[in-house]
N, C-alpha and C positions, 0 to 999 in steps of 0.2 A: 918312501916319499909321501908328502902330504897330498891328499886328493881334494880338489875344490868341488865338493859335492853340493855346495850351496850357491855356486856361481857357474852357471845360472841355476836358479832354484826350480826344481821339478815338482809340480803339484799333482801330476796325474800321468800314468803310463799304463798302456794296455795293448796287447796284441790284437790285430784286426783280422776279421775273416777275409777270405778271398772275395773278389768281386763276384756278383751273382752268376755271370757267364762262366766263371772258372771254379765256382764252389762245388766241391765233391758232395755227392749224395749216395746214401746206401741204396744198392739195387734192390735188396730185400731186407725188410725189417724182421728180425727174429722175435717171435712172440714168446713171452714168458710162459713157461709151462709149469703146472703144479701150483698148489696153494702156498701162500706166504705163511710161514710158521715163525711166530715170535717166541724168543726164549731169552732170559736174562743172562745166559752163559756168554752171549756175544757182546755184552756191554763193553768189557775192556778192549776187546779186539776192534770194536767199532770206533772207539775213541782213538786208539793208536793209529788206525787206518785214516781217520780224519786228519790227524796231525801230519801223517806221512804224505797225504795227497794235498796238502795246503798249496794253493796257487795253481794246481793242475787243471788244465782246460781241455783235456783229451776227450775223445768220443765215449759217451756212456750210453746214450740213447739215439734213436734216429733223428730226433729234433735238434741235437747238438752237432750235426754234421758240418755246420758252417764254421766251426772252430778247428776243423782239420786243415793242415797245411799239406802241400803237395810237393814232392821232390822235383827240383829244377824249375819251380815256379817262383816268381818274385813275390815275396811276402812282406808284410808291413806291420810295424809297431808304431802306434801313435802316442805322443806325449805332449804335455803342455809345460812350457818353460817360461820363466819370468826373469828378466835382468834386474837384479837389485841395485846395480850401480847407476850413478847419475849420468852416464854417457853410454853411447852405443857400444855394444859388446860383440866382438866377432868370435864365433865359436867354430873352429875348423876341425876337420877330420873326425866328425862324429860317427861312431860305429856302435853296433850292438855287441854286448858281451854275452857269449853263449857257452854252453858246455854240452856234452853228449855227442850227437852226430856232427859231421862236418857241415859247417854253415859259412857261406861266403857273404860277408857283410859289405854293403856298398857304402863308402864314406860320403859324408855330406858336410857342407859348410853353410852356416847361417849367420845373419847379423840381427841382433836383438835390440829393439829400442828400449829406453829406460822405463821401468815400471809398466810394461805393457805385456800381458800374457799372450804368448804366441804358440800356436799349434804346430808341432814339428812331426814329420813322418820319416822314420828311418826304415830302410829297405835292406833286404838280403835274400839269398837263395839257398835253401837247404839242398845239399848234394847227396844225401843218403836217406835211407828209410829207417825210422825209429823214433825215439823220444828226443826232443830238443828242449833244453832248459835255457830260458832267457834270464840272465843274472843281473843285467843292467845295461849301462852304456858307457862309452869312453869319450872324452872331449880333449881338445887342445885349446886352452883359454889362458890369456895373459902370460903366454910363454910356458905354461905348466900343463903337462899331460896328466889327466885325471881318469881313473877308473871308478866310475860311480856305480857301486853295487847296491841293489835294492835293499839288502839287509843292513847296509851301513848308511842309508839315507838319513838326513836330520829328522825326518818325521817317520819313524819306523812303523808306526801303526797304520799308515796309509798304503803300505806296499807289503806283499808277501815276500818271503825270502827269494822266490823265483817263480817264474811262470813256466809250466811244462806243457808242451804241445806235442801232439802225435803227427808225424810226417808219414804220409802214405806214398806208395810208388807213383811214378809219373803217369799222368793221364793225357790223352790227346786233346788238342784244341782244333776248332773248326771255324770256318766262315760260311755264311749261308747267303745265297743269292736267290731272290724270289722273282719270278715272272709269271704273269697271268695272261693267257691268250685273250685278246679283246674280241668281243662279239659284235657282229654287224659291221657298219662302216667304220674305217679307221679314223674318220673325222669326228666321230662321236665317242670319245674314250669314256670308259666306265671304270677304269682302274687307276688308283692313285697310291703311290708308294711313298710313305713318309718314314724314313728310318727303318725300324723293324716292324712297322705297321703298314698293312696293305688294306686299302679301302676298295671294295668291289660292289658294283650294283648289278643285280640280276632280276629279271622278271620271273614271276612264278611259272615254273615249267621249263625255264631256260637252263642250259648246261654250259659249263666252261671248264678249263683245266688250269690248275696252278702248279707250276714247275719249280721245285726247290733243288738247287745245285749246292751240295755240301762238299766243301773242300777241306781236306786234312792239312792243317798248317803246322803240324808238330812233327817230331821225329818218331812218334809212337803210332803204330798202325791202329786203325779203328776196327775192332773185332765184334763190338756189340753196338747195335743201333736199333732204337725203338721209337715209335711215333704214337702220340696220344693227343686227345683233344679235350679241352674243357670249354664249355660254352653255356649260354643262358637258355639252352634247349634241353629237353629230356633226351635220354639215350636213344630212344627209338627214332625220334625225328632227326637227331644229330647224325645217326648212321646213314640216313638217306641224303642228307645235305652234303656231308663230307665222306668221300670214299677213296680208299687207296689199297694197294696190294702189299701185304706184309711179305709175301713170297718174293715179290720183285725187290724189296728192300734187302732181304736176306741173301739173295743171289748176287748182290754187289759187294758183299763183305768177303774178306777184309778190305778196307780202304787204306792203301799204302800212303806214306807221306807224300804230300803234294798232289795226290790223286783226287778225283772228284766223282761223287755218286749223284745220281739224279733220281728224285722222287716226284712222281706225277700224282697229284691229288685232283680228283674230279669233284667239282662243285655243282650242285643241282638245286634249283629253286623249288624245293618241295612245298606243296600246299594242298589243302583240301579245296578242290575246285567246285564242290557242291555248296551253294549258298543256302545255309540252313537257318537264316535269320528269322524265319517265321514259325519255328517249331513251337508247339504248345497249344493249349486249348483242347477243344473237342476233336479237332481234325488231326487224326494220327498221321496223315500223309499230306502236309500242307504244301509240299513242293510238287506234288503230282498235278497234272493238268485236270481240267474240269471233269466231273463225272459223266459229262455227255460223251466223253470219248468211249469207244466200244470196248475198252479193256475192263469194264465193270461187269460183274456177274449180274445177270438178269436182263440185260439188253442184248438183242441179237447183234451179231458181228456183221457190219457192212462190208462190202467189197472194197478193199483198200487199194484202189488204183489211183495213184496220185502222181502229180508232177513234182519236180524239185522245187524247193522254196526259193523265194526271192528275198532281196534285202529289205529289212524293216526301215521305215523312215523315222519312227519315234517309238522307243521301247516302252514308253509309258501309256501310249494311246492305241497302238495297233501293232499287229504282228502279221506281216504279209507272207503267205506261203502257199504251197500247193494244196495243203490240207484245208478242210472246211474251217471257216472262221469260227472260233469258239471263245467264250469268255473265260479268262483265266481265273483260277481260284484265288488269286491275289495279285497285286501289282508287283512290278519288279522291285526287289529290295536292294539291289546293288547300289552303292553310293560311290562318290568320287574317292579316289585313292588318297589316303593320308597315312602317315607313319605313326605308329604307336610303340612306345617302349614298355616292355613288360618287366616287372620286378620279379615275378615268379618264373620258373623255367617254362619255356614255350613248348607246348605239346601239340597244339592245333594251329594251323596257319590258315586263317580265313581268306577266301579268294579276293575279297573286295578291299582289303586293307594291306598296307605295307608293313614290313617288319624289319627291325634292326636286330641283326644277329651278331653278337660279340663272341668271338672264339679265340682261344689261345692254342696254338700248335706247340706242343711240348716235345722236343727232340732230346732223347736221352742216349748218350753214347759213351763208350769206354773202350779200353784196350790196354795192352801191356800186362805187367805182373799183377796189377790190382783190378783187372776186369771183372773178376768174380764177386767182388765186394762193393766197389765204388764206381760211380759214373758221374759224368757232367751233364748239365741240362741247359739247353737253349730254348728260348720262348719267342715265338712269332705271333704277333697280334693281327687277326683278320677281322675287319669290320665289314660284314656282309649286309647290304641293304636289299631286301626282297620287295620288288614292286609288283602291283597288281597287273595281271594280263587278261585272263578271261575268267568268267564264272558261269556256272550252270544253275539257273534259278528254278526251272521247272522241268519235269520229265514225265514221260508216259510210254507205254508200249502199244503197238498196233500189229495185228496180223498182216503178213505179207501176202503176195500173190501166190507163193508156194508154201505148202503146209510146213516145210522144214525150215522156214525163215520167218523173221519178224522185223519190225521197224522200231528202233528206240528213238523216240521223238524228244529232242532236247531244245530248250530255250537257252541260247548262248549269248552272253553279253560281253562286248569288247570294253574292257575297263581302261584302256589306254586312250590317248588323244589322237593316235594315228590310225590310218586305215589298215585293216587287218584282213589277211587272206586265211581262211579256215579250210583245211582239208579234213572232212569228216568221214570220208570213205575213200577207197582206192579210186582215183580219177575223178572224184567229186569235190569241187571247191566252191566257196562262196565268199564274197567280199562283205565285210562289216565295217561301217564307219565308226570313228571313235565315239565312245560312250553310247553306242546303240546296240540293238539286239536283233537276233533273227532266230527262226525256228528251222531246225534241220532234222531230216529223217536218216538215221544211221542204220543201214541194213545189216542184220546179224543172222547167223545160224542159231536155231533154237538149241537150248541146252539139252544134251542127250539125257535120256531118262535115267540111265545107269552111269551118270558121270561120276568120276572118282571124287571122293570126299577127303580133302586133305586135313580137315580139322579133326582134332581129337573129339570123341563123344562128349567128354566133360566140358570142353571148350564150347562145343556147339550148344549144349544144353544151357550153359550159363552165360552165353554171349548176349549182348544187348544191342538193340538197333541203334545206329548212329544218330538218326534223326529224331526218333521218338523216345529213346531211352527205355523202351519196353523190351521184355524178353522176346527173342525171335528164335525160330527153329532152324534146323539144319537145312531145310529146303530153301529158305530165303537166303541163307549164307551161300549155298551152292549156286543158286541163280545169280546172286549179286557178284560172286567171284567169276562166274562165266561171262557176265557182261563186262566186268572190269578187264578181264584178260583179252577180250576181243574188240574193245573199243579203243581206238587210237586216234585222238584228235590232235592234229598238227596245225599250229598257227604260225604266221609270219607277218611281222610288221613291215610294210612295204617301204616306208621312208627310211628307217634306220637299218633295215635288213637284219632284224633280230628274229630268231625263230625259237620255237619251243614246243612242248607237248602239254596236253591236259588230260587228266584221267577222271573217270567217274567212280573211283574207289570209294566205297562207303555208301553206294546208292541203295536205297531202301525200296522194297516192293510190297505191294498189297497182294492178297491172295489172288485177286483177279489178274494182276500183272503176272504173277508167277505161273498161272495157267497158260499164258501166252508164251512166256519165256521158255518154259520147260516143255519138252516133247511129251505128248500125252501118253499115259500108260496103256491107253486103249488104241489099238490099231484099227483104223476105219477102212472099210471097203464099201463104196457107194456105187450102185449101178442103176442105170435107167434103161428100161427095156432089155434087161440082161446084158447090157454093155457097161463095163466099168468106166467111170468118167475120170478124167484127169483134172488136176487143179486148173482153174480159170478156163476150163473148156466151155466154149459157147454152145449152149443147148437151145434148140428152138422146136416149136411144134405149132399146130394150128388149133384154133378153138374148137372144142368138141372132140378132139382126139384123146383117147385114153392113154395114160402113161403108167407103166409099172415101175415103182421105185423100191429098190432093195437096199437094205442097210445091214452090214455085218460088222460086228465089233469083236476084237480078240483081246484077251486079258494078258498083258505083258508083265504084270506084277508077279512077285514070288509067293503070293498068297491069294486065296480066292477073294472075290468081291461079293458082297451081299446087298440085298435090297436095292437092286438097280432098277431104274426107270428109263427106258429108251423111248424118246418122243420125236415126232416129226411135225414141224409147224410151218405153215405157209404164210407169207406176208409180202407186202409191197413196200419198197423203199423209195420214197420220193426224192432222195438225195438232198434233202434240205433239213435233215434232222428229224423228220416225221416219218413214222412207219405205221402202216395200217395192218392190223391182224383180223379185222372184221371182213372176212371174205366169204360169208355164207352164200351170197348171191353170185359169186364169181367162180367158185370151184366146187367140185363134188368129189368126195373120197369114198372108196370102198375098202373096208378093212380098218382095223384100229390104227390111229395115229399115235397111240401111246400103249406100250406094253411094259409089264413089270416082271423082272427076273429075280427070283428069290436068291439065286447064287450064280456066279460065273467063275468056275474053277480056274486055276492057273493054266495058262496056255490054251484055254478053251475058247470057242467061238460061238456067238449067238447071232441068229439071222432073223430079220423081220422084213416083211414085204407088204406093201399096200398099193392101191391103184388110185390115180387121181385124174380128173377130167377138168380142164380149164374151160369155163363157159364163156368168158369174155377175153378179148386180146389185151395185152399189156406186158409189163415187165414184172416177173415174180421171182421171189427168192425162197429157199427152203432152209430153215434153221433146224439142223439135226443135232441133238444133244443127248447125253446120257448122264443122269444124276443118281446120287445115292444118299440115303439117310444114315448110312453107317459112317462113324468117325474115320477119317483118313489120317492115319499116323504114319510118319516115316519109319523105316526099318531101324534107323539109328536111335530113335527115341522109344522104341518098344522094348520093354523088359518083361521077360516071361514070368518073373516072380512078383511083378507089381500089377495088381488089377487096374483096369482102366477106370479113370475117374470121370470120363466124359460120357454122359448119358443123354443123348439128344432126345428131344420130344418126338413123339410119333408124327410122321410125315414132315419132319423138319429136314430140309435139304442141307446136307453136309458139304457136298461138292458137286460141281457140274463140269463135264468135259464136252467140248463142242467139236464138230467137224468144221474146220476152217480151211479156206474161206467158204462161206455158204454157197450152196448150189444156186446158180442164176439161170432162169429159163425165160426165153422171149417167146411170147405167144402172139401169133398173127391171125388175121381173119382166114 
């Protein structure tokens, strides 16, 4: 019978890949092994192979996976038809002509307008696994049934003889339902779901959970399920913002038909809460408080008996607290929150700026006979907006009333417009108005002298300071890590009932700060009139009475100390930042107030005693310190085979250890 291959006229025909949600992907791409060897012997076989595979669209490489068809999935062939007749043409019972595996073609009927190219999609379902050849299509037009084969088309050069596609075993299909736990008051929603896109707003330090319910809507059990994330952040920051349990996912497999698995993803507003906006110049520690603070080497340590701070009224002009008023090394650098889009991967999240995080959650799943080779992939879009919450603009350390403790003094700024309650220690809270700041003392235990060092030696030697960009040693890293692990700042916005945490991770410390943070390698025993004194013990005497002062120091290092100088110095602190050391007419001493020790072996003890008589009444303090001109290097940085390159000048003080808090004596008439 005659076939009406030109009524209607076909100008284009092509098999179509499956939709993205149903497109199969290779689970693992096989890497080509060995070198490519070119030889002319293969010329003839290559030409014959090219002719044999004409029109074939099967899988060759991972990038061609979209041309795979799947058993029992509805597949599509797209074609463009034109009606050459001057009247409407009805084409009924259009089907695909195939050979190879069993293919169930779905008939279709269309009406074509005269001389108007129309795109037509023909569908069908492969029922077996293997190769499927598409030979053409069949039509019923003008009462004539025609089999229009590609090889017999009027324009043979536009079509191959057939299209060959590879059909793989059935794969499961899923539906995904996403819910995000709202934070704070339900009347202030921060979650918006638009199709497969979820918009979430979080403050820096705030946490929430995103629950994904995956339902198997096919007859094939899901035996493989994997979760991955692609975002505009680097991998380190991404792993802190998005967290989930792979073990929990695997424990729910296999997912039987019509069953549901639940994946809980934790979202955290990760940020660097230290405001490092002023780094640079000659000041290596621009964020530390003024050098008038007693954490600087060279000035005696005052008795740090302070009250809790109060709320500041203006962050740019004053800081009201229980600590003495000091001028800061710089004004507050925190600015109003505003959102900035980054083109490069985000690796640092400044505290005073908002950030837009765009992430795609890629869910790969498979099952059935083809689970080892192919899988399907679904993508969820999460737009996460990170809003400013708090920032720490300045910090310093002060000795506490007990030698084993210290105060970490922080200037904290509320970057929101709401009133914030800040819990900076157990049972200690303070209220901060929106866009204002306050100073808080965080009580901490001092870092043990033999604290474990988790960093590798190479990492410690090559690490660089966060704020200065200069090389830092293992001692600073150990002290910084100790502070980070023990400081837990909790904030809560009172109006919206949103809460979160802030960290001091990345805090940098000067040498003087580290002397206070870390326990001294010297163990002090101070006695007055042969009676050991306790920290903060109130001592008193009368003018003209002689007092015997004894000082014993023990070396807790694993090596001896050399060139030590043990000194005792009396002074008066007027509690206004002024200290007087000119006490020649007020005290008289018998015995040396400074002795030099050539060496103090490991675990050895040195003792010195002197006698003092206070001639006039008043409040006196005793600064007891031990200094050395020998370079103090950490064990982790000492290499036996490398000679020391540090050669200090004669009488140059390399390090000072103090007995803190200083001894206070009240002298009466």
